[in-house]
N, C-alpha and C positions, 0 to 999 in steps of 0.2 A: 595181647594183640585182636586174640577173640574178641576181648570185651569193646574193641576199638571199632571193630571192624561194627562190631552189633549197631553202635550209638551212630556208625556213620550211615550206614543202612537203614536205622529207624528216623531220621533226621531226613533223607532223604525222601521216605516215604511217606513222612508229614508235608514234604516242603510241596510234591508232588498234587499231595491231597487238597491243596489250597487253591490250586490253580483252575478256574474255571472254565468248565470245558462245554466246545458250542460244537454243534456237529452241522455242518454246511448242509443239510439237505432243509435245518427246519431254521434257517434264519434268511434273511437278504442282505446280502452281499453287494454294496455300491462303489462305484467306482470315483464318481466323481459327482461333486455337490456344488451348489452358490449359494451367495450370498448378498442379498441386495437392501436397498435401507429401505423402508417403510416409516410410516406416518407416526407421531408420537413418539421420535426415536426407538422404535421397533426394527425389529430385521426382518426380512422372508427369508427364507431359509430352503433350499429346492436341492431335490435329490433325483438321479437317473439313474433307477433302480435297472439295470439287464433283468428281459424279460421274452425267456424260450417258450417259443410255442408247441406245445407238445406235438401237434401234427406232420412240423417243420421243427426237426430239431436242430438243423441248422441254422437256420433262419432266426437271429437275434433282433429284438425290437426294445424300446428304453420307456420304462413306466415313470412318470413323472410325478411326483409328488412334492408340495409347495405349503409350504404354512406360515404367518405371521404372530411374533411374539417378541418378548424381551427378551430373552435366551435360545439358543439352541439347543440346549440340552430340553427343555420342556417344548419343543417344538417336533424332538425327534419322539420323546415317545406319543403327543399325542400325534405321531404318523402311526405311530406301532399300534394304536387302536382303529387302524385301517387296512391291514395288513393281518394275514395268515401267519406271519413269519417276521418276529420282531427282526430291527434297521441292525445291524452291525458294520463298524466302521472300520475293518479288518483288513478290506482291501482296498480301502481310498486313497486313491492315485495322484486326483487332481481336485483341486479347491482352488475356484474363483468367486472372486468379487466386483462387485457392479463398481465406476468409477465415482457414484457418491457416495457409496458407502465409503470406498477407500478414500476417498478427501477428508471422511469426519474420524476415518483412524483403524486400523484392523488390531487395537492391539487384546480387544475384548474375546472377539471370533478366534484367532492364532490362542488365547489363554488356552481353550478349550482343547484344542490340538495337541499343544503343547502339553496339557495335564494327564491326555488320554494316554496309557500304557499299549493302547493298540494301536494307535494312528503313529503311521510310520515316518518318520523323520526325514527321509527322502522322498516326501510327495512333492510334486510340482502344485506352485501358487503361479496363478496369474490376475490381474486386470482386463475388466473386458471395458471395451470402450462405449457406454451405453449400461441396460440393464443384463445383468449378467444371467438370470431367468429366462432372457429372452433367445440367449444365444441357445443354453437346452434347450428349449421348443421347439428350434429351428430343424429345418431334415438338414442335416450337413453330410451324413454321411447314413448312406443306406446300407453298403455292404459289410458296416463293421460298428460295433459297439460303441456311442458315442465316449465314453469313458474313455477307455481306450484309443480312439484317434485322436483327442484330445493331448495323451498323455502320448502318444508315439510321437503325436505335432512335436511337442517338446522335447523329447528325448531326442528326436534325432536332430532338431537345429542346434542342441546343445551338444551332440555328442560331431557334428558337424565345423563344429567352431565357429559359427554364425552367431550362435547365441549365446549370450553370455550365463554362465553356470547359474543358478538360484534354485533351490529348495527350501522347505521347511527350515530345517538346520539351519542351511546359510544364511537366510534371513533374520532369524533368529540370533546367529554370535552379530551381524553388522547393527541388527536394530537395540541390540544388550552394551556392544562395545564401544570403544572413544574411539571419536578422531574418523568415523563414516558413519554413511547413510544405505539401508536398500535401497533395493530395485527390482521389481518384477514384468517379464515379459506382459506386454499391451496386446490381448488378443481384441481383431474388430468381427462381426459379421457383415459380409455383404454380400448379398442375390444367396442367397444360406448356403455360402461358402464362409470358414472360417477360415482369417490369414494373421500371420507373427504382422503386426504393424508399427511395432519399434518397443520401446522399455519407458513401464511410468515407474518415475524418479519418487523418492520418499525422502521427506524430512523427518525422523525419527517415522513415529509409525502410519502417518499421515502423506496422502497422492498429493504432488505439491507440482510436478510437472512430466513433460512424455519427450520423447525422442524417437526421430524418425526411425524407416531401416540402414537409410545411409550412416547415421548417427550414431547407432546400435554397433555397425561394423567396425566404428572409431572407435570406437568406444573399447572396444572387445580388446583393439592391439592397446589401447594407452593401460586396460588394466592388468593386462596378464599374458604372456609367452604363449603361441600360438604357432600352428602348422598347416591350419586350413583355412577356407578362405577367399575371397578375391577382393581385389580394387581397382577402380576406375577411374580412368584420366582423362580428361579431357585436352587436347593437342592447339598450339595455337594454328594449324589449320581449320582447327572447327571438329574433327576428327577424333575416334573415341578409341581407348585401347582397353583391356582388361589384362591385370598382371593377377596371376594366382598365385597366393600366398604360399612358400614352399616351407620356411621359416622366421618366425620373427621374435624378438625378446628384446623386452622394455628392461628400462634401469633409472629409479630413482634416484637423486642425491639431493640433501641435504647442504647448504653451506649459510649461516649466518655470518653478518655483519653487525656494527654497533646498534643500528637501529631495530632491525628485525632480519626472517630467516628466509630463504628464496628456496626454493625445488626446483631440478633442473629434471624434467622428463628424457631421457634418453631413446631413441625406439630404432632400431637397424631392421630393416627386413627383406628380406631374399624372396626374389619369386622368378614366375617366368609367364610370359608371352604367352597368353595361351586363345586371345581371341584380337584381332584387328581387323575395322572398320577401312583401312588404308593401305597402300601397297607401298611400305618402303625398301630401303637400306640400310640392314642393321649396323654397320659399320656406321653410316652418315648419321641414323635416328636415334639410336641405340641411346648414345647421351641427352638426347632432348628428349625423350622416354621417363628417365631415371629423373632429370631435372623437374620435371613436370609434375610427376607423381611425389618426390620430396615437397614442392611447390604448397600441394594441395593436400598434402596428409599435414602439411605442417600448420595449413592456413585453418580448414576446417577443428583441427585439434585444439589449435589455441581460440578458435570461437565456443567450440564445447564446451573446456574451459571457463570459459568469462561465463558462459549460461549458466554452471556448473556457481560459479563464484556468486552471482546475481542472485541464484535462486536459495543460496546458501545451503547447498546440498553439497555429499563428499562424496558420490557414490564410486569414485576412486579409489578413497583409504589413504588420502593421502595427510590428513590428521593423525592416523596410525602408525603411518612411515614414521614422521617426525615426531613422534610421541614415543619411537622406539630407539630415534636417535639424538634424543633428544633428555638432557635428566632438568629432571623436577618440571615437566611437561603439566600445564594447565589448562585444563579441558574452556573455563568461561575465558582464559586467553587467547586461545585461540581462535574459539568460535567470532571471538572481535576481530581478529588479525585476519582470518579467512578470506574476506570479500576483497582486502587490497592485497592480499598473498601475492608475492611475484614470483611467476611461475612459466619457466621457459620449456619449450620444446626443439628438440634436434634430432632431424629426422638424414637417417642414412637407406637410400634404396640402393641396391644391388640387386642387379636384374643377369641371374646364371644360365638361363633358358632359352633360346629362339621356338620351342615346341620343333617337331619330324620336318618341319618344313624349312628349306634351302633357301 
């Protein structure tokens, strides 16, 4: 017994000695970095390192470092020549990509993060509408460090149910999985203000198309169950009503005839009216609002699915679902079948509450 304990203790000590120690005061931790396309197939790598002023410990600014080279690892080592403390990605939480680079493919840049044991698999990724470096140079956050601002922006919108969840781990899963394609939040800089303008859709690792904020909310409903968010519907008289989503469930069903397969998407949404630009009698207008919202979601949903099929992308993962329900599923055959796939969308809306107004 004592011998086993001694061997176990020795092994633990040896393993501990293999861990590379890093002292916080001796390294430069950065929360956000960006990648942009450069000339001659090179990349421009930029980091925004937090910088605390000695006379104002509560004031945090950012030190921007940017270099162009063939690989981000080479750039990082070159950056260390300018710093008194070497860089470390241990706190990296947000990775931005310029749209031009995303269109060429992100596999090489993501491979570095996926191989690095210090890089968190839960870090957020995002595509910038333009050059990502320009976003980090902008003064969009005067009272908060830029990296933390971007992290909180993405994190809060994903937690609220407005933005479909996606991080490094989930992007890699969709990228390497069969019958599905990844997507990322699309950020836009307007008048030194950062906003989420929609989603960037990918075919494999290449950006091919984007959808706006309204389509993003709809995609969230078609993708997974959610209890948050809202839907706006226009009535026949031109007025608008907003219905808050209290519970929505989406189910896929596969059916197959002699010729091909078809997919039926059943979306059930329960909600309550939380804003109306018109005065109406609940007993007379409630059914009209219900039907209008069902028609709006059905029409917009079918249009969105047609867009996906036209671009040959599958962010909803319909192929993955069909694969799980079909024996001898073949990826090449599915790729040929997908653009003409028969997809039906059935939407049922139940309005449970009218708010506290009588």
